[in-house]
C-alpha positions as CSV (number, residue, x, y, z in Angstrom):
1,K,-87.9,-64.2,68.6
2,G,-89.3,-67.3,66.6
3,Q,-86.2,-68.7,65.7
4,G,-83.6,-69.8,67.8
5,L,-84.8,-68.1,70.6
6,L,-85.9,-70.3,73.8
7,L,-88.2,-67.6,75.0
8,D,-89.4,-69.5,78.0
9,A,-85.3,-70.8,78.9
10,S,-83.3,-68.8,80.9
11,V,-80.9,-67.2,80.0
12,Q,-78.1,-69.9,80.7
13,E,-80.0,-72.7,78.7
14,N,-80.3,-70.4,75.8
15,L,-76.7,-69.7,75.8
16,G,-75.4,-72.5,76.5
17,L,-76.8,-73.8,73.7
18,V,-74.2,-72.3,71.3
19,T,-71.0,-73.5,74.2
20,L,-73.0,-77.1,74.2
21,R,-69.7,-79.1,72.5
22,G,-67.4,-77.0,74.5
23,A,-69.3,-77.4,77.8
24,T,-69.2,-81.6,77.7
25,R,-67.4,-84.0,79.8
26,G,-67.5,-88.0,79.1
27,G,-71.1,-87.5,76.6
28,L,-72.7,-85.5,79.8
29,V,-73.1,-81.8,80.1
30,D,-70.8,-80.1,82.5
31,V,-73.4,-77.7,83.8
32,S,-70.9,-75.4,86.0
33,G,-68.8,-75.2,83.5
34,Q,-71.7,-74.2,80.6
35,R,-72.9,-71.8,83.7
36,R,-69.7,-69.9,83.1
37,A,-69.4,-69.6,79.5
38,A,-73.3,-68.7,79.5
39,T,-72.3,-65.5,81.9
40,G,-69.0,-65.3,80.0
41,I,-71.2,-64.8,76.4
42,A,-73.9,-62.9,78.4
43,E,-71.1,-59.9,79.3
44,R,-69.2,-59.7,76.2
45,L,-72.5,-58.8,74.2
46,G,-73.6,-56.3,77.4
47,V,-76.8,-58.1,77.9
48,R,-78.7,-56.2,81.0
49,M,-80.6,-59.4,83.3
50,A,-80.7,-59.4,87.1
51,S,-79.1,-63.1,87.3
52,I,-78.3,-65.4,84.1
53,D,-80.8,-68.2,85.6
54,Q,-83.7,-65.0,84.1
55,H,-86.0,-66.6,81.6
56,V,-85.7,-65.2,78.1
57,R,-88.9,-63.3,77.7
58,T,-88.6,-61.2,80.6
59,L,-85.6,-59.4,78.9
60,S,-86.4,-55.5,77.2
61,G,-86.9,-56.8,72.7
62,G,-83.4,-55.6,72.4
63,N,-81.6,-57.7,74.9
64,Q,-83.6,-60.3,73.7
65,Q,-81.8,-59.9,70.4
66,K,-78.4,-59.7,72.1
67,V,-79.4,-63.7,73.5
């Protein structure tokens, strides 16, 4: 939690940091591409959440670890 997890940010924003390099176009973030990538990662990791927009702080400890 103390390193690398933004508790007040969404699951998409946290996972989007991982995919940032591949989700940019002309120096700008491709938000829809970032969202698709983050959704795919969350599904592969088995993160249980109401929405990709859910704040990480509201996830269970186990799901926070997955993110």
